[in-house]
C-alpha positions as CSV (number, residue, x, y, z in Angstrom):
1,M,197.7,132.0,165.4
2,I,194.0,132.9,165.9
3,P,193.2,136.0,168.1
4,L,189.8,135.6,169.7
5,S,187.5,138.0,171.4
6,S,184.2,136.2,172.2
7,Q,185.3,135.6,175.8
8,A,187.3,138.6,177.0
9,P,189.3,138.0,180.3
10,A,189.0,140.4,183.1
11,P,191.4,143.4,183.0
12,G,194.7,142.4,184.5
13,A,193.9,138.7,184.4
14,A,196.8,136.3,184.6
15,R,197.9,135.0,181.2
16,I,198.3,131.2,181.1
17,L,199.1,128.8,178.4
18,V,197.1,125.5,178.1
19,L,198.8,122.8,176.1
20,G,196.4,120.3,174.5
21,G,193.2,119.1,176.2
22,K,189.5,119.1,175.2
23,A,187.3,122.1,175.1
24,G,185.7,121.4,178.5
25,I,189.1,121.5,180.2
26,V,190.0,124.8,178.5
27,R,186.6,126.2,179.5
28,K,187.4,125.6,183.1
29,A,190.5,127.8,182.8
30,A,188.6,130.6,181.1
31,A,185.8,130.4,183.7
32,L,188.3,131.3,186.4
33,G,189.0,134.6,184.5
34,F,192.3,133.8,183.0
35,E,193.5,135.1,179.7
36,V,194.0,131.7,178.0
37,V,196.5,131.0,175.2
38,H,195.7,127.5,173.9
39,V,198.0,125.3,171.9
40,Q,196.4,122.4,170.2
41,K,197.2,119.9,167.5
42,P,195.3,120.7,164.2
43,S,193.9,117.1,164.2
44,A,192.4,117.6,167.7
45,F,190.8,121.1,167.0
46,D,187.3,121.4,168.4
47,P,185.4,124.6,167.3
48,D,183.8,124.7,170.8
49,V,187.2,125.7,172.3
50,V,187.2,129.0,170.4
51,A,184.9,130.8,172.8
52,H,187.2,130.1,175.7
53,C,190.5,131.4,174.3
54,A,192.2,134.7,174.0
55,Q,194.6,133.2,171.5
56,L,194.6,129.8,169.8
57,L,197.6,128.2,168.1
58,L,197.0,125.2,166.0
59,V,200.4,123.4,166.0
60,D,201.6,120.0,166.8
61,Y,202.8,120.5,170.4
62,Q,204.8,117.3,170.1
63,D,207.0,119.0,167.5
64,V,209.3,120.2,170.2
65,P,211.5,122.7,168.2
66,T,208.5,124.3,166.6
67,V,206.3,124.7,169.7
68,T,209.3,125.9,171.7
69,A,210.1,128.7,169.2
70,L,206.4,129.7,169.0
71,V,205.9,129.7,172.8
72,R,209.1,131.5,173.5
73,A,208.1,134.3,171.0
74,L,204.7,134.6,172.6
75,H,206.2,134.9,176.0
76,E,208.6,137.6,174.9
77,Q,205.8,139.5,173.3
78,Q,203.4,139.2,176.3
79,P,204.6,137.2,179.3
80,I,202.9,134.0,180.3
81,S,202.5,133.5,184.1
82,R,202.0,129.7,184.1
83,L,201.8,126.8,181.7
84,F,199.5,123.9,182.2
85,T,198.5,120.7,180.5
86,Q,196.1,118.0,181.6
87,T,196.8,115.5,178.8
88,E,199.4,112.7,178.9
89,A,200.9,113.3,175.5
90,A,201.9,116.8,176.4
91,Q,203.3,116.3,179.9
92,A,207.0,116.0,179.0
93,V,206.7,118.9,176.5
94,A,205.0,121.0,179.2
95,G,207.9,120.4,181.6
96,H,210.4,121.4,178.9
97,L,208.5,124.6,178.1
98,T,208.2,125.4,181.8
99,D,212.0,125.2,182.2
100,T,212.5,127.1,178.9
101,L,210.4,130.0,180.0
102,G,211.6,129.9,183.6
103,L,208.1,129.5,185.0
104,P,206.9,127.9,188.3
105,G,205.7,124.3,187.9
106,N,207.0,120.8,187.2
107,S,210.4,120.6,185.6
108,A,211.5,118.7,182.5
109,R,213.2,116.2,184.8
110,T,210.1,115.5,186.7
111,T,207.7,115.2,183.8
112,R,210.1,113.0,181.8
113,L,210.6,110.7,184.8
114,L,206.9,110.3,185.1
115,H,206.5,109.7,181.4
116,D,209.5,107.3,181.0
117,K,208.6,104.1,182.7
118,P,212.1,102.5,182.9
119,A,213.6,105.7,184.3
120,L,210.9,105.9,187.0
121,R,211.4,102.2,187.9
122,A,215.2,102.7,188.1
123,L,214.7,105.7,190.4
124,L,212.3,103.8,192.7
125,N,214.4,100.6,192.7
126,G,217.6,102.7,193.4
127,K,215.9,104.3,196.4
128,G,214.3,101.1,197.6
129,I,210.8,102.4,197.1
130,G,208.8,99.2,196.5
131,P,211.4,97.5,194.4
132,V,210.2,95.5,191.3
133,P,212.5,93.4,189.1
134,T,212.7,94.8,185.6
135,L,214.6,94.6,182.3
136,T,214.6,97.1,179.4
137,D,214.8,95.8,175.8
138,P,215.8,92.2,176.7
139,G,216.5,89.6,174.0
140,R,214.4,86.6,173.5
141,E,216.5,84.4,175.7
142,E,216.8,87.1,178.4
143,L,213.0,87.4,178.4
144,R,212.7,83.6,178.9
145,D,215.2,83.6,181.7
146,F,213.4,86.5,183.4
147,V,210.1,84.7,183.2
148,A,211.7,81.5,184.4
149,T,213.2,83.3,187.4
150,H,210.1,85.4,188.4
151,G,207.3,83.0,187.3
152,A,205.3,85.6,185.4
153,A,205.9,89.0,183.8
154,V,204.3,92.0,182.1
155,L,205.6,93.3,178.8
156,K,204.9,96.9,177.9
157,P,206.1,100.0,176.1
158,T,208.6,102.3,177.9
159,M,206.2,105.2,177.5
160,G,202.4,105.6,177.0
161,S,199.2,105.1,178.8
162,G,195.7,103.6,178.4
163,S,197.1,100.0,178.6
164,L,198.5,100.5,175.1
165,G,200.8,97.6,174.1
166,V,200.6,95.9,177.5
167,R,200.7,92.1,177.6
168,K,200.8,89.7,180.5
169,I,203.0,86.6,180.4
170,H,201.7,84.2,183.0
171,S,204.2,81.3,182.5
172,L,207.3,80.3,180.7
173,G,205.2,78.5,178.1
174,E,203.7,81.9,177.0
175,T,207.0,83.6,176.4
176,D,207.5,82.7,172.7
177,A,203.9,83.8,171.8
178,A,204.5,87.1,173.6
179,W,207.7,87.6,171.8
180,A,206.1,86.9,168.4
181,W,203.2,89.3,169.3
182,R,205.7,92.0,170.3
183,E,207.4,91.7,166.9
184,E,204.1,91.7,165.0
185,F,202.8,94.7,167.0
186,G,205.9,96.7,166.2
187,L,206.9,97.2,169.9
188,D,210.6,97.7,169.3
189,T,211.4,99.5,172.5
190,F,209.9,97.8,175.5
191,M,210.4,96.7,179.1
192,V,209.5,93.7,181.1
193,E,208.7,93.6,184.8
194,Q,207.7,91.0,187.3
195,L,203.9,90.5,187.2
196,L,202.5,92.1,190.3
197,V,199.5,90.2,191.7
198,G,196.9,91.8,193.9
199,R,194.1,94.3,194.0
200,E,194.6,97.3,191.7
201,L,194.2,100.9,192.8
202,S,195.1,104.3,191.7
203,V,196.0,107.2,193.9
204,E,194.7,110.7,193.0
205,S,197.0,113.2,194.7
206,F,197.6,117.0,194.5
207,S,200.8,118.8,195.2
208,S,201.6,122.4,196.0
209,Q,205.2,123.7,196.3
210,G,206.4,120.1,196.8
211,R,203.8,119.3,199.5
212,H,201.7,116.3,198.6
213,R,198.2,115.5,199.6
214,I,196.3,112.2,198.9
215,V,192.9,113.3,197.7
216,A,191.4,109.9,196.8
217,I,192.1,106.2,196.3
218,T,190.3,104.6,193.3
219,G,189.4,100.9,193.1
220,K,189.8,99.2,189.7
221,D,188.5,96.2,187.8
222,T,190.3,94.8,184.8
223,G,188.5,91.5,184.6
224,G,191.8,89.8,184.7
225,G,193.1,91.6,181.6
226,V,195.1,94.8,181.2
227,V,192.4,97.3,180.1
228,E,190.4,98.9,182.9
229,L,186.7,98.0,182.9
230,A,185.5,99.9,186.0
231,H,186.6,102.3,188.7
232,V,185.1,103.2,192.1
233,V,185.8,106.1,194.5
234,P,186.5,105.6,197.4
235,A,188.3,102.2,197.0
236,P,187.4,99.5,199.5
237,V,190.7,99.6,201.5
238,S,191.5,99.3,205.2
239,D,193.1,102.1,207.2
240,D,196.4,100.3,207.2
241,E,196.3,99.8,203.4
242,R,195.3,103.5,202.9
243,E,198.3,104.6,205.1
244,S,200.9,102.3,203.4
245,V,199.7,103.3,199.9
246,G,199.8,107.0,200.8
247,D,203.3,106.6,202.2
248,L,204.5,104.8,199.0
249,V,203.0,107.5,196.7
250,T,204.4,110.4,198.8
251,A,207.8,108.8,198.6
252,L,207.5,108.4,194.9
253,L,206.4,112.0,194.4
254,D,209.3,113.3,196.6
255,A,211.8,111.2,194.7
256,A,210.5,112.4,191.3
257,G,210.5,116.0,192.5
258,L,206.8,116.8,191.7
259,A,206.2,120.4,192.7
260,D,202.7,121.3,191.7
261,G,199.4,119.9,190.6
262,P,197.7,116.5,190.3
263,A,199.3,113.1,190.0
264,H,197.7,109.8,189.1
265,T,199.7,106.8,190.5
266,E,198.7,103.2,189.8
267,V,199.4,100.8,192.6
268,I,198.9,97.1,193.2
269,L,198.4,95.7,196.7
270,T,200.8,92.7,196.6
271,A,201.5,90.1,199.3
272,D,204.7,92.0,199.9
273,G,203.0,95.4,200.3
274,P,201.9,98.0,197.8
275,R,203.9,98.4,194.6
276,V,203.8,101.2,192.0
277,V,202.9,100.2,188.5
278,E,203.4,103.7,187.0
279,S,202.7,107.4,187.8
280,H,201.7,110.4,185.8
281,S,202.0,114.2,186.4
282,R,198.3,114.8,185.6
283,R,194.8,113.9,187.0
284,G,193.5,110.4,186.3
285,G,191.8,109.7,183.0
286,D,188.7,107.5,182.6
287,R,186.4,110.2,184.2
288,I,188.1,109.6,187.5
289,N,188.1,113.4,188.0
290,D,184.3,113.2,187.9
291,L,184.2,110.4,190.4
292,V,186.4,112.4,192.8
293,R,184.3,115.6,192.3
294,L,181.1,113.7,193.1
295,V,182.5,112.1,196.3
296,Y,184.9,114.8,197.6
297,G,183.6,118.0,196.0
298,I,187.1,118.6,194.5
299,D,187.6,119.3,190.8
300,L,191.3,118.5,190.2
301,E,191.2,120.0,186.8
302,E,190.0,123.3,188.1
303,A,192.3,123.1,191.1
304,T,195.3,122.8,188.7
305,Y,194.5,126.1,187.1
306,R,193.9,127.7,190.5
307,L,197.7,127.2,191.2
308,A,198.1,130.4,189.2
309,L,195.9,132.2,191.7
310,E,196.7,130.8,195.1
311,T,199.3,128.6,196.8
312,D,197.0,125.8,197.9
313,P,193.8,125.6,195.9
314,L,192.3,122.6,197.8
315,P,189.8,123.0,200.7
316,A,191.2,122.3,204.1
317,D,188.8,119.5,204.8
318,C,187.0,117.3,202.1
319,P,185.6,114.1,203.6
320,A,184.0,111.5,201.4
321,R,180.2,111.9,200.9
322,G,178.9,108.7,199.4
323,A,180.6,106.8,196.5
324,A,180.8,107.0,192.7
325,A,181.5,104.3,190.2
326,I,182.0,104.0,186.5
327,R,181.5,100.9,184.3
328,F,182.8,100.9,180.8
329,L,180.9,99.4,177.9
330,V,182.5,96.7,175.7
331,A,181.3,94.7,172.8
332,G,182.4,91.9,170.5
333,P,184.7,93.0,167.6
334,G,182.9,93.8,164.4
335,L,180.5,96.2,162.7
336,V,177.9,97.7,165.0
337,T,174.4,96.8,163.8
338,A,172.3,97.9,166.8
339,V,172.5,99.7,170.1
340,S,169.7,99.3,172.6
341,G,168.8,99.9,176.3
342,V,170.4,103.4,176.6
343,E,167.2,105.1,177.9
344,D,166.6,102.2,180.2
345,A,170.1,102.6,181.6
346,E,169.7,106.4,182.0
347,S,166.6,105.9,184.1
348,A,168.2,103.3,186.4
349,E,168.7,104.0,190.1
350,G,171.7,106.1,191.0
351,V,172.8,106.7,187.4
352,V,174.5,110.1,186.9
353,Q,175.6,109.8,183.3
354,V,175.4,107.4,180.3
355,D,177.7,107.9,177.3
356,V,177.6,105.4,174.4
357,Q,180.4,106.3,172.1
358,V,179.5,104.0,169.2
359,S,176.5,103.9,166.8
360,V,175.2,101.8,164.0
361,G,177.9,101.5,161.3
362,D,180.9,102.0,163.6
363,T,183.6,99.4,163.9
364,V,184.4,97.9,167.3
365,H,187.9,96.5,167.7
366,E,189.1,93.8,170.1
367,L,190.0,95.3,173.5
368,R,193.6,96.3,172.8
369,W,193.6,99.5,174.9
370,S,191.3,102.0,176.5
371,E,190.4,103.7,173.3
372,D,188.6,100.4,172.2
373,R,185.9,100.7,174.9
374,C,182.5,101.7,173.7
375,G,181.3,104.2,176.3
376,Y,180.4,104.1,180.0
377,V,177.8,104.4,182.7
378,M,178.4,106.4,185.9
379,A,176.5,105.9,189.1
380,Y,176.4,107.5,192.6
381,A,175.3,105.9,195.9
382,A,175.7,106.0,199.6
383,D,178.6,103.5,199.7
384,T,181.2,101.9,197.5
385,G,179.5,98.4,197.1
386,T,176.2,100.0,196.1
387,A,177.7,102.4,193.6
388,E,179.6,99.5,191.9
389,R,176.5,97.4,191.8
390,L,174.3,100.2,190.3
391,A,176.8,101.0,187.6
392,R,177.2,97.4,186.7
393,E,173.5,96.7,186.6
394,A,172.8,99.9,184.5
395,A,175.6,99.0,182.1
396,A,174.1,95.5,181.7
397,R,170.9,97.1,180.3
398,I,172.8,98.4,177.3
399,T,173.4,96.0,174.4
400,I,175.8,96.8,171.5
401,T,175.2,94.2,168.7
402,T,178.0,93.6,166.3
403,T,178.6,91.4,163.3
404,P,182.2,90.1,162.6
405,L,184.2,91.7,159.8
406,A,186.1,89.7,157.3
407,D,189.3,91.7,157.5
408,T,190.8,91.1,161.0
409,S,194.3,92.2,160.2
410,P,195.9,93.2,163.6
411,A,196.9,96.8,164.1
412,T,200.4,97.7,165.0
413,L,201.6,100.2,167.6
414,G,202.2,102.7,164.9
415,D,198.7,102.3,163.5
416,L,197.1,103.0,166.9
417,L,199.3,106.0,167.6
418,D,198.5,107.4,164.1
419,E,194.8,107.1,164.9
420,V,195.2,109.5,167.8
421,D,198.0,111.6,166.2
422,E,200.5,111.0,168.9
423,V,204.1,109.8,169.4
424,L,205.3,108.2,172.6
425,N,208.5,110.2,172.8
426,P,208.4,113.7,171.3
427,F,212.1,114.1,172.2
428,A,213.3,111.1,170.2
429,T,214.5,113.2,167.2
430,T,215.5,116.4,168.9
431,T,218.0,117.6,171.5
432,Q,215.6,120.3,172.8
């Protein structure tokens, strides 16, 4: 444990624990005057976080027995008033620790439900909340029968985010190839659901003492694949669609028992009405928080920490002012040999931010999940259509040139998780 003193909290400040997250997220907690205890994986340590912490523990927060013992000891020595996390990998652990310490916030039941996709689907189907046919760990013939019955399906891990390990099966003829891919990828525990067809959205909500408020609806573009290539806030939806989506998400959050903080729920507008894809007890990734802040003036990350100060940290009224869009950069697989057009994109109309995350000498992989994207362009405009256009046009000014590599051995699920030092189920080997 590292005691720190470069940013002293105010006398009598609430002591909170922040599990995981980048330096910028921790900085927001410190800026509110909290005494911040930060728990981070050693592999994810960023020296920039030091200035924002009263204490820093470098420990694998997905090692449940170890982090439980450490946090319990910290709490006994000097009580923690609230525990927060804004990263997917730590959600279930945060719920467990919240229960262990007897703190207000989302319970282990809720955070596990929103992390365990079959469990959430079973809950929703059991309550008749947008039912979707599903199977968990089917055999090859069961998978074939499922696709034959429903016409198309999506195969995915039972936990995780960022489109990791997700594959669409459009017809019965694709089933055997999908099964072979699953075995090669190392996806041993998985689920299959009827493929939902329609416009894709996400709903950004915020809850306080079990009362849910829809903050924004985000429009999405996957280009027909599974990895998200663009977002826009607000989404182009009708009043009726907005109401039906809001009702669906509110019913989900009630059923899951979400008490406090943001939720990010992915929805598809099917011909039979909106259907939930999955939901998470955190704010949306992919810079969606920045889009919401630009349009509605609400920072969901900061609002989350404010739960330790006030019952309802959101303003009473926050109408949309304009629209904001993000377009992600992609490139062909291979070794990056040149990057051009960045300054041209930065000077384009409406552009708020450009972030190119690869440089010459880096390797670009095929688009397997969100981590394989190469950066983004964010734009702001008076309306949704214009914001989308400006982001798309600015992104088109950037060229990332690659040359193919000889070694194209496919990565497994384990390989990709090792790269980010995460496990899908931190409770798989413990009874904590």
